NUNUFI-156997 format. One line per 3 residues: their letters; for each residue x, y, z of N, C-alpha, C, CB. Coordinates in Angstrom, 3 decimals, always signed. Glycine has a CB too. Example, Ala and Ser with C-alpha at 12.3 -4.5 7.8 and 13.67 -1.06 7.14 Angstrom:
BEGIN
AS	+13.190 -5.690 +7.800 +12.300 -4.500 +7.800 +13.200 -3.300 +7.800 +11.308 -4.473 +9.046; +12.850 -2.250 +7.080 +13.670 -1.060 +7.140 +12.900 +0.030 +7.870 +14.084 -0.598 +5.725
//
This chain:
BEGIN
MGL	-26.312 -2.612 -0.792 -25.858 -3.905 -1.299 -27.059 -4.785 -1.615 -24.928 -4.602 -0.279; -26.984 -5.526 -2.718 -28.017 -6.472 -3.042 -27.852 -7.759 -2.244 -28.011 -6.763 -4.524; -28.793 -8.670 -2.421 -28.758 -9.945 -1.705 -27.473 -10.703 -1.996 -29.965 -10.802 -2.079
YAK	-27.072 -10.738 -3.266 -25.851 -11.460 -3.639 -24.625 -10.864 -2.947 -25.658 -11.434 -5.164; -24.489 -9.522 -3.028 -23.301 -8.860 -2.478 -23.274 -8.907 -0.959 -23.240 -7.416 -2.943; -24.441 -8.910 -0.326 -24.480 -8.839 +1.136 -24.390 -10.208 +1.803 -25.746 -8.150 +1.577
YIF	-24.908 -11.250 +1.164 -24.961 -12.556 +1.815 -24.194 -13.644 +1.060 -26.392 -12.976 +1.977; -24.479 -13.798 -0.229 -23.907 -14.926 -0.966 -22.414 -14.734 -1.194 -24.622 -15.104 -2.306; -22.033 -13.581 -1.724 -20.617 -13.328 -2.014 -19.748 -13.378 -0.754 -20.460 -11.970 -2.691
PCL	-20.152 -12.753 +0.371 -19.336 -12.877 +1.584 -19.163 -14.314 +2.055 -19.949 -12.069 +2.689; -20.199 -15.128 +1.907 -20.079 -16.545 +2.291 -19.076 -17.272 +1.408 -21.445 -17.243 +2.210; -19.128 -16.977 +0.103 -18.179 -17.588 -0.819 -16.750 -17.178 -0.484 -18.513 -17.204 -2.260
LDW	-16.535 -15.888 -0.233 -15.196 -15.407 +0.113 -14.715 -16.012 +1.426 -15.185 -13.880 +0.206; -15.602 -16.060 +2.398 -15.233 -16.611 +3.705 -14.798 -18.066 +3.575 -16.407 -16.497 +4.691; -15.465 -18.790 +2.716 -15.131 -20.203 +2.493 -13.810 -20.339 +1.734 -16.262 -20.909 +1.715
MLG	-13.626 -19.547 +0.689 -12.434 -19.674 -0.149 -11.178 -19.122 +0.533 -12.654 -18.958 -1.471; -11.336 -18.041 +1.277 -10.174 -17.362 +1.856 -9.984 -17.658 +3.333 -10.300 -15.880 +1.661; -10.790 -18.559 +3.867 -10.669 -18.903 +5.278 -10.012 -20.250 +5.525 -12.014 -18.893 +5.909
TPE	-9.327 -20.772 +4.522 -8.674 -22.077 +4.673 -7.389 -21.963 +5.491 -8.366 -22.681 +3.295; -6.949 -23.055 +6.112 -5.672 -23.016 +6.840 -4.511 -22.625 +5.937 -5.389 -24.370 +7.477; -4.548 -23.069 +4.676 -3.469 -22.727 +3.743 -3.399 -21.222 +3.524 -3.669 -23.446 +2.399
FGK	-4.554 -20.595 +3.306 -4.555 -19.150 +3.095 -4.214 -18.418 +4.390 -5.920 -18.683 +2.563; -4.557 -19.035 +5.514 -4.217 -18.442 +6.798 -2.718 -18.265 +6.979 -4.765 -19.287 +7.913; -1.928 -19.143 +6.386 -0.470 -19.020 +6.477 +0.018 -17.768 +5.761 +0.212 -20.262 +5.887
YRQ	-0.629 -17.420 +4.645 -0.269 -16.191 +3.938 -0.649 -14.971 +4.773 -0.960 -16.133 +2.557; -1.804 -15.027 +5.416 -2.215 -13.933 +6.279 -1.224 -13.748 +7.434 -3.627 -14.187 +6.822; -0.863 -14.855 +8.044 +0.040 -14.780 +9.192 +1.381 -14.165 +8.807 +0.256 -16.170 +9.787
RAL	+1.900 -14.553 +7.663 +3.164 -13.994 +7.216 +3.028 -12.509 +6.912 +3.667 -14.739 +5.989; +1.934 -12.129 +6.279 +1.729 -10.717 +5.938 +1.602 -9.853 +7.181 +0.486 -10.556 +5.070; +0.960 -10.375 +8.219 +0.678 -9.594 +9.418 +1.773 -9.673 +10.467 -0.608 -10.044 +10.017
AGA	+2.819 -10.420 +10.203 +3.851 -10.666 +11.216 +4.480 -9.390 +11.752 +4.928 -11.545 +10.644; +4.562 -8.344 +10.933 +5.205 -7.106 +11.363 +4.291 -6.119 +12.050 +5.817 -6.450 +10.206; +3.012 -6.448 +12.190 +2.072 -5.527 +12.839 +2.434 -5.370 +14.312 +0.610 -6.031 +12.691
RGD	+2.244 -4.135 +14.815 +2.579 -3.882 +16.217 +1.775 -2.685 +16.722 +4.107 -3.630 +16.388; +1.683 -2.607 +18.038 +1.087 -1.445 +18.679 -0.371 -1.222 +18.329 +1.857 -0.239 +18.322; -0.742 +0.043 +18.276 -2.112 +0.447 +17.967 -2.321 +0.301 +16.458 -2.395 +1.923 +18.441
TLE	-3.159 -0.639 +16.075 -3.279 -1.053 +14.673 -4.669 -0.775 +14.132 -2.952 -2.535 +14.523; -4.711 -0.319 +12.886 -5.966 -0.073 +12.174 -6.040 -1.010 +10.985 -6.080 +1.411 +11.716; -7.169 -1.727 +10.851 -7.393 -2.569 +9.674 -8.557 -2.004 +8.875 -7.670 -4.048 +10.082
IGF	-8.315 -1.715 +7.603 -9.380 -1.233 +6.732 -9.894 -2.410 +5.897 -8.875 -0.065 +5.813; -11.204 -2.399 +5.602 -11.771 -3.513 +4.855 -11.786 -4.782 +5.683 -10.994 -3.739 +3.574; -12.344 -4.691 +6.874 -12.316 -5.792 +7.847 -13.021 -7.044 +7.352 -12.945 -5.348 +9.139
GTG	-14.058 -6.872 +6.531 -14.767 -8.025 +5.977 -15.399 -8.886 +7.054 -13.826 -8.864 +5.148; -15.070 -10.174 +7.042 -15.641 -11.111 +8.018 -14.652 -11.478 +9.121 -16.106 -12.374 +7.314; -13.573 -10.725 +9.235 -12.661 -10.912 +10.365 -11.685 -12.068 +10.250 -13.443 -11.098 +11.578
LNL	-11.388 -12.483 +9.030 -10.502 -13.638 +8.859 -9.064 -13.371 +9.293 -10.511 -14.072 +7.420; -8.683 -12.104 +9.421 -7.316 -11.803 +9.867 -7.124 -12.002 +11.369 -6.958 -10.379 +9.500; -8.185 -11.953 +12.129 -8.068 -11.878 +13.584 -7.156 -12.938 +14.219 -9.421 -11.991 +14.178
PHY	-7.262 -14.224 +13.854 -6.407 -15.215 +14.513 -4.930 -15.089 +14.157 -6.878 -16.590 +14.165; -4.605 -14.250 +13.178 -3.246 -14.220 +12.655 -2.452 -12.978 +13.067 -3.289 -14.306 +11.166; -3.056 -12.123 +13.882 -2.305 -10.976 +14.381 -1.315 -11.415 +15.456 -3.260 -9.903 +14.937
PET	-0.099 -10.879 +15.445 +0.894 -11.262 +16.455 +0.608 -10.594 +17.803 +2.306 -10.893 +15.978; +1.273 -11.063 +18.830 +1.079 -10.525 +20.177 +1.575 -9.086 +20.303 +1.790 -11.401 +21.192; +2.346 -8.615 +19.336 +2.864 -7.245 +19.372 +1.779 -6.200 +19.100 +3.984 -7.091 +18.359
VTR	+0.610 -6.641 +18.639 -0.522 -5.725 +18.442 -1.226 -5.553 +19.784 -1.522 -6.263 +17.340; -1.292 -4.320 +20.270 -1.869 -4.060 +21.587 -3.328 -3.633 +21.528 -1.070 -3.004 +22.290; -3.735 -3.044 +20.433 -5.120 -2.625 +20.256 -5.440 -2.621 +18.776 -5.373 -1.226 +20.881
LTV	-6.686 -2.963 +18.445 -7.066 -3.101 +17.044 -8.361 -2.336 +16.782 -7.228 -4.591 +16.663; -8.296 -1.427 +15.816 -9.485 -0.735 +15.327 -9.744 -1.231 +13.917 -9.310 +0.829 +15.362; -10.974 -1.654 +13.644 -11.284 -2.233 +12.336 -12.522 -1.544 +11.771 -11.507 -3.777 +12.441
FDS	-12.561 -1.434 +10.444 -13.775 -0.906 +9.849 -13.981 -1.447 +8.448 -13.736 +0.606 +9.824; -15.233 -1.392 +8.024 -15.635 -1.768 +6.676 -16.806 -0.882 +6.299 -16.009 -3.294 +6.578; -17.028 -0.754 +5.013 -18.154 +0.073 +4.566 -19.483 -0.672 +4.696 -17.944 +0.514 +3.114
ETM	-19.414 -1.994 +4.818 -20.624 -2.806 +4.919 -20.540 -3.728 +6.127 -20.838 -3.626 +3.634; -21.690 -4.214 +6.572 -21.729 -5.229 +7.623 -22.100 -6.548 +6.975 -22.742 -4.850 +8.760; -21.239 -7.538 +7.129 -21.437 -8.828 +6.468 -21.325 -9.957 +7.485 -20.411 -9.024 +5.328
LQG	-22.224 -10.922 +7.389 -22.186 -12.120 +8.224 -21.956 -11.734 +9.682 -21.083 -13.088 +7.741; -22.848 -10.922 +10.221 -22.624 -10.301 +11.523 -22.441 -11.311 +12.662 -23.774 -9.393 +11.845; -23.199 -12.392 +12.634 -23.046 -13.400 +13.682 -21.666 -14.033 +13.662 -24.105 -14.475 +13.535
RVA	-21.200 -14.368 +12.479 -19.881 -14.973 +12.328 -18.780 -14.007 +12.768 -19.657 -15.406 +10.874; -18.925 -12.755 +12.382 -17.945 -11.739 +12.759 -17.926 -11.553 +14.273 -18.255 -10.402 +12.060; -19.095 -11.499 +14.896 -19.177 -11.315 +16.353 -18.489 -12.454 +17.091 -20.642 -11.215 +16.801
RRI	-18.644 -13.670 +16.592 -17.995 -14.813 +17.246 -16.478 -14.719 +17.128 -18.488 -16.135 +16.635; -15.986 -14.278 +15.997 -14.542 -14.149 +15.808 -13.966 -13.052 +16.701 -14.220 -13.854 +14.337; -14.697 -11.967 +16.838 -14.244 -10.893 +17.719 -14.249 -11.360 +19.168 -15.131 -9.646 +17.556
AVC	-15.256 -12.143 +19.542 -15.405 -12.579 +20.932 -14.243 -13.446 +21.404 -16.701 -13.339 +21.097; -13.644 -14.218 +20.507 -12.562 -15.124 +20.922 -11.187 -14.509 +20.689 -12.664 -16.449 +20.170; -11.131 -13.279 +20.193 -9.848 -12.621 +19.953 -9.354 -11.987 +21.251 -9.973 -11.549 +18.829
SIP	-8.092 -12.154 +21.564 -7.529 -11.637 +22.817 -7.162 -10.157 +22.730 -6.302 -12.439 +23.201; -7.181 -9.577 +21.526 -6.816 -8.177 +21.347 -8.056 -7.301 +21.550 -6.194 -7.941 +19.938; -7.950 -6.200 +22.290 -9.083 -5.271 +22.393 -9.435 -4.708 +21.008 -8.752 -4.112 +23.382
ITK	-10.716 -4.789 +20.629 -11.133 -4.419 +19.281 -12.228 -3.360 +19.323 -11.619 -5.651 +18.514; -12.077 -2.354 +18.484 -13.129 -1.382 +18.225 -13.550 -1.544 +16.770 -12.650 +0.086 +18.526; -14.829 -1.817 +16.539 -15.325 -2.069 +15.186 -16.244 -0.926 +14.765 -16.074 -3.433 +15.110
LQL	-15.980 -0.388 +13.554 -16.743 +0.730 +13.031 -17.224 +0.423 +11.618 -15.902 +2.013 +13.047; -18.236 +1.153 +11.187 -18.687 +1.086 +9.799 -18.373 +2.427 +9.156 -20.223 +0.745 +9.697; -17.426 +2.420 +8.213 -16.972 +3.646 +7.565 -16.751 +3.399 +6.081 -15.680 +4.166 +8.222
DAQ	-16.885 +4.452 +5.309 -16.516 +4.417 +3.904 -15.044 +4.811 +3.808 -17.426 +5.369 +3.043; -14.213 +3.953 +3.236 -12.775 +4.207 +3.166 -12.435 +5.450 +2.358 -12.073 +3.016 +2.572; -13.359 +5.913 +1.536 -13.090 +7.065 +0.670 -13.410 +8.403 +1.329 -13.882 +6.938 -0.603
TRW	-13.942 +8.378 +2.557 -14.247 +9.602 +3.277 -13.149 +9.889 +4.296 -15.620 +9.501 +3.969; -13.216 +11.043 +4.945 -12.252 +11.343 +5.997 -12.591 +10.510 +7.229 -12.247 +12.863 +6.337; -11.598 +9.847 +7.785 -11.814 +8.940 +8.909 -11.775 +9.703 +10.229 -10.760 +7.821 +8.908
PFA	-12.514 +9.232 +11.236 -12.604 +9.950 +12.517 -11.436 +9.639 +13.456 -13.912 +9.604 +13.211; -10.219 +9.715 +12.930 -9.025 +9.461 +13.723 -8.078 +10.649 +13.583 -8.332 +8.140 +13.283; -7.339 +10.913 +14.642 -6.383 +12.017 +14.621 -5.212 +11.696 +13.706 -5.882 +12.322 +16.036
DAS	-4.535 +12.731 +13.248 -3.323 +12.547 +12.452 -2.294 +11.757 +13.265 -2.737 +13.919 +12.008; -1.527 +10.924 +12.552 -0.407 +10.179 +13.153 -0.820 +9.450 +14.428 +0.752 +11.126 +13.460; -1.912 +8.674 +14.354 -2.444 +8.021 +15.559 -2.259 +6.510 +15.600 -3.892 +8.324 +15.683
FDT	-1.775 +5.890 +14.509 -1.635 +4.441 +14.489 -0.198 +4.016 +14.188 -2.583 +3.840 +13.462; +0.220 +2.964 +14.880 +1.547 +2.383 +14.638 +1.560 +1.548 +13.360 +1.979 +1.518 +15.831; +0.422 +0.932 +13.064 +0.298 +0.053 +11.894 -1.064 +0.245 +11.251 +0.504 -1.434 +12.289
VVS	-1.093 +0.285 +9.937 -2.358 +0.220 +9.193 -2.279 -0.993 +8.276 -2.628 +1.549 +8.369; -3.340 -1.785 +8.251 -3.372 -3.045 +7.518 -4.463 -3.020 +6.455 -3.591 -4.220 +8.479; -4.111 -3.484 +5.269 -5.076 -3.662 +4.180 -4.839 -5.024 +3.555 -4.953 -2.525 +3.108
TLT	-5.815 -5.917 +3.648 -5.680 -7.230 +3.026 -6.871 -7.469 +2.109 -5.576 -8.350 +4.099; -6.584 -7.657 +0.827 -7.608 -7.930 -0.174 -8.717 -6.875 -0.118 -8.195 -9.336 +0.033; -8.288 -5.628 -0.030 -9.217 -4.511 +0.143 -9.072 -3.458 -0.948 -9.006 -3.871 +1.496
LCS	-7.849 -3.141 -1.346 -7.634 -2.088 -2.335 -8.242 -2.428 -3.688 -6.157 -1.824 -2.495; -8.528 -3.691 -3.916 -9.150 -4.105 -5.172 -10.597 -3.651 -5.278 -9.079 -5.607 -5.315; -11.245 -3.417 -4.137 -12.694 -3.175 -4.173 -13.097 -1.768 -3.748 -13.389 -4.166 -3.292
IAD	-12.143 -0.931 -3.347 -12.464 +0.461 -3.050 -12.585 +1.197 -4.385 -11.369 +1.124 -2.120; -13.701 +1.859 -4.610 -13.952 +2.474 -5.917 -12.847 +3.454 -6.305 -15.298 +3.192 -5.910; -12.437 +4.294 -5.369 -11.360 +5.260 -5.612 -10.328 +5.089 -4.509 -11.903 +6.738 -5.658
TAP	-9.191 +4.526 -4.845 -8.184 +4.220 -3.815 -7.426 +5.460 -3.346 -7.195 +3.196 -4.347; -7.393 +6.523 -4.143 -6.579 +7.692 -3.802 -6.948 +8.302 -2.449 -6.717 +8.742 -4.882; -8.232 +8.605 -2.181 -8.552 +9.170 -0.866 -8.296 +8.197 +0.279 -9.995 +9.608 -0.835
ALA	-8.501 +6.908 +0.056 -8.248 +5.921 +1.112 -6.766 +5.861 +1.447 -8.750 +4.531 +0.687; -5.914 +5.838 +0.425 -4.475 +5.804 +0.663 -3.994 +7.100 +1.308 -3.725 +5.557 -0.647; -4.603 +8.223 +0.933 -4.255 +9.497 +1.564 -4.609 +9.476 +3.047 -4.974 +10.662 +0.863
EIR	-5.725 +8.869 +3.396 -6.109 +8.759 +4.795 -5.158 +7.826 +5.566 -7.555 +8.253 +4.902; -4.721 +6.760 +4.924 -3.748 +5.884 +5.576 -2.494 +6.673 +5.917 -3.400 +4.677 +4.673; -2.005 +7.481 +4.978 -0.819 +8.307 +5.228 -1.068 +9.281 +6.373 -0.421 +9.078 +3.959
RVL	-2.263 +9.835 +6.408 -2.568 +10.838 +7.436 -2.578 +10.242 +8.838 -3.912 +11.486 +7.150; -3.191 +9.066 +8.993 -3.359 +8.509 +10.349 -2.167 +7.680 +10.800 -4.609 +7.654 +10.408; -1.234 +7.391 +9.905 -0.069 +6.576 +10.248 +1.009 +7.441 +10.904 +0.494 +5.875 +8.989
KPT	+1.571 +6.941 +11.994 +2.655 +7.656 +12.661 +3.886 +7.705 +11.751 +3.002 +6.983 +14.013; +4.741 +8.713 +11.917 +5.970 +8.778 +11.116 +6.860 +7.544 +11.262 +6.758 +10.003 +11.500; +6.763 +6.900 +12.415 +7.545 +5.686 +12.660 +6.760 +4.416 +12.346 +8.010 +5.651 +14.103
GQF	+5.536 +4.567 +11.851 +4.673 +3.417 +11.621 +4.856 +2.793 +10.255 +3.253 +3.812 +11.792; +4.070 +1.748 +9.990 +4.151 +1.089 +8.691 +2.766 +0.694 +8.201 +5.056 -0.143 +8.769; +2.638 +0.737 +6.891 +1.437 +0.292 +6.199 +1.710 -1.107 +5.664 +1.032 +1.280 +5.046
IFF	+0.959 -2.089 +6.146 +1.099 -3.482 +5.719 -0.006 -3.802 +4.721 +1.045 -4.456 +6.938; +0.366 -4.330 +3.572 -0.638 -4.664 +2.565 -0.439 -6.091 +2.054 -0.577 -3.666 +1.397; -1.553 -6.731 +1.779 -1.576 -8.076 +1.189 -2.755 -8.083 +0.227 -1.704 -9.230 +2.299
EHG	-2.455 -7.940 -1.063 -3.485 -7.689 -2.058 -3.266 -8.545 -3.301 -3.511 -6.209 -2.432; -4.307 -8.694 -4.095 -4.136 -9.268 -5.429 -4.294 -8.137 -6.435 -5.169 -10.429 -5.704; -3.674 -8.273 -7.607 -3.761 -7.184 -8.560 -3.197 -7.514 -9.922 -3.068 -6.005 -8.023
RSD	-2.695 -6.481 -10.569 -2.273 -6.575 -11.965 -1.017 -7.431 -12.118 -2.024 -5.181 -12.533; -1.018 -8.269 -13.143 +0.135 -9.110 -13.451 +1.235 -8.281 -14.099 -0.270 -10.274 -14.371; +2.492 -8.702 -13.872 +3.608 -8.064 -14.583 +3.893 -8.758 -15.914 +4.869 -8.074 -13.710
DPA	+3.088 -9.764 -16.234 +3.141 -10.412 -17.540 +2.146 -9.689 -18.456 +2.814 -11.957 -17.433; +2.613 -9.033 -19.525 +1.710 -8.243 -20.365 +0.528 -9.036 -20.913 +2.477 -7.657 -21.507; +0.743 -10.291 -21.263 -0.351 -11.092 -21.820 -1.427 -11.349 -20.764 +0.186 -12.430 -22.368
VAH	-0.989 -11.654 -19.555 -1.941 -11.891 -18.463 -2.660 -10.590 -18.106 -1.215 -12.470 -17.215; -1.902 -9.490 -18.049 -2.502 -8.194 -17.732 -3.561 -7.808 -18.772 -1.413 -7.107 -17.655; -3.297 -8.122 -20.040 -4.273 -7.840 -21.094 -5.554 -8.622 -20.849 -3.695 -8.183 -22.480
RQD	-5.436 -9.885 -20.459 -6.630 -10.688 -20.172 -7.353 -10.153 -18.936 -6.250 -12.172 -19.967; -6.593 -9.677 -17.952 -7.228 -9.082 -16.774 -8.062 -7.866 -17.161 -6.169 -8.685 -15.735; -7.507 -7.027 -18.026 -8.254 -5.852 -18.489 -9.529 -6.270 -19.210 -7.384 -4.988 -19.417
RFN	-9.412 -7.313 -19.997 -10.546 -7.766 -20.797 -11.681 -8.296 -19.922 -10.098 -8.844 -21.776; -11.312 -9.045 -18.879 -12.334 -9.695 -18.052 -12.704 -8.898 -16.800 -11.856 -11.063 -17.645; -12.047 -7.774 -16.577 -12.315 -7.018 -15.349 -13.763 -6.539 -15.215 -11.400 -5.833 -15.287
PWQ	-14.423 -6.110 -16.307 -15.836 -5.729 -16.136 -16.697 -6.863 -15.589 -16.408 -5.264 -17.460; -16.418 -8.091 -16.009 -17.157 -9.238 -15.483 -16.768 -9.503 -14.033 -16.900 -10.491 -16.343; -15.491 -9.351 -13.713 -15.034 -9.531 -12.343 -15.698 -8.531 -11.406 -13.519 -9.394 -12.268
RRF	-15.802 -7.290 -11.844 -16.452 -6.274 -11.013 -17.913 -6.622 -10.745 -16.360 -4.902 -11.684; -18.549 -7.208 -11.751 -19.969 -7.543 -11.600 -20.170 -8.714 -10.647 -20.585 -7.869 -12.959; -19.411 -9.783 -10.856 -19.607 -10.993 -10.054 -18.764 -11.004 -8.780 -19.282 -12.214 -10.884
GAG	-17.796 -10.093 -8.700 -16.961 -9.995 -7.505 -17.363 -8.846 -6.611 -15.522 -9.845 -7.892; -18.578 -8.356 -6.755 -19.115 -7.307 -5.890 -18.205 -6.079 -5.849 -19.317 -7.847 -4.481; -17.748 -5.652 -7.037 -16.927 -4.458 -7.136 -15.432 -4.690 -7.103 -17.279 -3.551 -6.060
CNM	-15.007 -5.931 -7.000 -13.578 -6.256 -6.958 -12.953 -6.099 -8.344 -13.362 -7.697 -6.433; -11.772 -5.458 -8.382 -11.006 -5.296 -9.624 -9.796 -6.228 -9.605 -10.553 -3.815 -9.808; -9.557 -6.900 -10.716 -8.431 -7.831 -10.778 -7.179 -7.211 -11.395 -8.825 -9.055 -11.567
NRP	-7.270 -5.988 -11.912 -6.187 -5.449 -12.730 -5.528 -4.196 -12.157 -6.706 -5.145 -14.089; -5.623 -3.975 -10.876 -5.030 -2.777 -10.290 -3.541 -2.998 -9.968 -5.797 -2.375 -9.015; -2.665 -2.078 -10.382 -1.226 -2.185 -10.079 -0.968 -1.703 -8.652 -0.375 -1.356 -11.098
IDR	-1.093 -2.585 -7.707 -1.105 -2.214 -6.300 +0.143 -1.428 -5.888 -1.232 -3.454 -5.446; +1.309 -1.878 -6.307 +2.530 -1.180 -5.899 +2.579 +0.238 -6.458 +3.762 -1.961 -6.353; +2.125 +0.411 -7.697 +2.141 +1.747 -8.288 +1.136 +2.677 -7.613 +1.848 +1.664 -9.780
LIG	-0.009 +2.147 -7.229 -0.996 +2.961 -6.529 -0.455 +3.428 -5.176 -2.300 +2.172 -6.337; +0.195 +2.522 -4.474 +0.750 +2.870 -3.162 +1.884 +3.875 -3.318 +1.251 +1.607 -2.427; +2.759 +3.662 -4.291 +3.846 +4.597 -4.534 +3.350 +5.970 -4.947 +4.763 +4.055 -5.588
AAG	+2.321 +6.003 -5.796 +1.771 +7.274 -6.262 +1.117 +8.059 -5.134 +0.764 +7.034 -7.370; +0.717 +7.371 -4.064 +0.102 +8.033 -2.912 +1.142 +8.648 -1.981 -0.756 +7.045 -2.140; +2.427 +8.478 -2.315 +3.484 +9.094 -1.524 +4.162 +8.188 -0.528 +2.942 +10.234 -0.812
FNI	+3.846 +6.902 -0.564 +4.486 +5.953 +0.341 +5.847 +5.519 -0.192 +3.589 +4.732 +0.554; +6.697 +5.131 +0.715 +7.972 +4.502 +0.383 +7.821 +3.010 +0.641 +9.160 +5.113 +1.220; +7.774 +2.209 -0.415 +7.613 +0.761 -0.251 +8.951 +0.174 +0.205 +7.128 +0.087 -1.589
TEL	+8.958 -0.365 +1.415 +10.190 -0.896 +2.005 +10.343 -2.393 +1.791 +10.225 -0.594 +3.484; +9.242 -3.062 +1.500 +9.275 -4.508 +1.248 +8.160 -4.858 +0.281 +9.133 -5.324 +2.575; +8.469 -5.683 -0.717 +7.453 -6.111 -1.677 +7.771 -7.513 -2.155 +7.370 -5.135 -2.873
DRF	+6.829 -8.391 -1.973 +6.945 -9.775 -2.427 +5.832 -10.033 -3.429 +6.873 -10.783 -1.228; +6.203 -10.315 -4.678 +5.246 -10.646 -5.715 +5.275 -12.153 -5.934 +5.556 -9.880 -7.032; +4.109 -12.787 -5.916 +4.064 -14.226 -6.121 +2.695 -14.634 -6.646 +4.387 -14.973 -4.815
LLP	+2.623 -15.854 -7.161 +1.366 -16.411 -7.643 +0.761 -17.307 -6.572 +1.578 -17.196 -8.957; -0.492 -17.103 -6.305 -1.191 -17.938 -5.338 -1.408 -19.321 -5.946 -2.546 -17.295 -4.916; -0.922 -20.372 -5.303 -1.068 -21.720 -5.878 -2.535 -22.135 -6.018 -0.328 -22.740 -5.010
KSP	-2.785 -22.968 -6.999 -4.100 -23.580 -7.203 -5.214 -22.546 -7.374 -4.428 -24.487 -6.036; -4.869 -21.411 -7.989 -5.850 -20.353 -8.212 -5.783 -19.897 -9.659 -5.611 -19.161 -7.253; -6.886 -19.394 -10.219 -6.852 -18.870 -11.587 -5.823 -17.747 -11.695 -8.250 -18.360 -12.013
RLL	-4.992 -17.795 -12.733 -3.893 -16.835 -12.868 -4.376 -15.387 -12.815 -3.152 -17.077 -14.171; -5.553 -15.106 -13.357 -6.042 -13.737 -13.397 -6.278 -13.167 -12.000 -7.320 -13.671 -14.200; -6.521 -14.039 -11.034 -6.794 -13.606 -9.663 -5.682 -13.980 -8.694 -8.095 -14.200 -9.187
AEM	-4.624 -14.598 -9.201 -3.597 -15.166 -8.333 -2.347 -14.313 -8.201 -3.215 -16.503 -8.835; -2.352 -13.132 -8.828 -1.174 -12.254 -8.794 -1.167 -11.469 -7.479 -1.166 -11.279 -10.021; -0.292 -11.862 -6.556 -0.318 -11.319 -5.212 +0.782 -10.293 -4.967 -0.202 -12.430 -4.216
YRG	+0.430 -9.317 -4.135 +1.353 -8.279 -3.674 +1.354 -8.326 -2.139 +0.935 -6.840 -4.215; +2.482 -8.647 -1.558 +2.575 -8.651 -0.089 +3.764 -7.780 +0.305 +2.730 -10.121 +0.483; +3.543 -6.812 +1.179 +4.655 -5.940 +1.539 +4.308 -4.939 +2.609 +5.140 -5.220 +0.340
SAT	+5.189 -3.950 +2.761 +4.987 -2.894 +3.730 +5.547 -1.594 +3.179 +5.642 -3.248 +5.075; +5.052 -0.492 +3.718 +5.470 +0.829 +3.253 +5.461 +1.798 +4.417 +4.553 +1.337 +2.116; +6.223 +2.884 +4.262 +6.282 +3.920 +5.278 +5.940 +5.274 +4.648 +7.683 +3.959 +5.943
V	+5.633 +6.238 +5.493 +5.281 +7.572 +4.987 +6.549 +8.398 +4.731 +4.352 +8.310 +5.993
//
């Protein structure tokens, strides 16, 4: 990672996505999490205060280490036992098959270069009775907006440290073999339309 991607961009994201207003969206998305939970794309730990008491253990990982002091402080005040790892989501993960009750992805599928192996790993490590919780931004269902997303996505990838604005999140999850049991599509208020197309839901194997 360059200086911008490792320090400046994470600070910008932490500031923009760490507001109390955005925290309400996180809390709603994570409300169904329970038991032994895995979070991919941990980032700077902004989800931690919003996990419900039904989560008994939390394993988190990211491909990069960002704002380590800030992350350590957030982990220190979290009441849930946490194991933090550094992993590439596109590789095979060091977890047994069917080992997690919940897998969580928030604002992560946009920046994984190849989502197929990551989604396959989520299916592998998720228990048959478990659920995959996702809260992502992605492709608009308005053709005109989607066209603009396609047009500006190369710039978004450059300035968003690999983030894609035009991925059809529900179709990617469905194509990976998941059964989407809940899906809420909405526009994030007070945000540019190209980045405000939200997907919040859950899926089972």
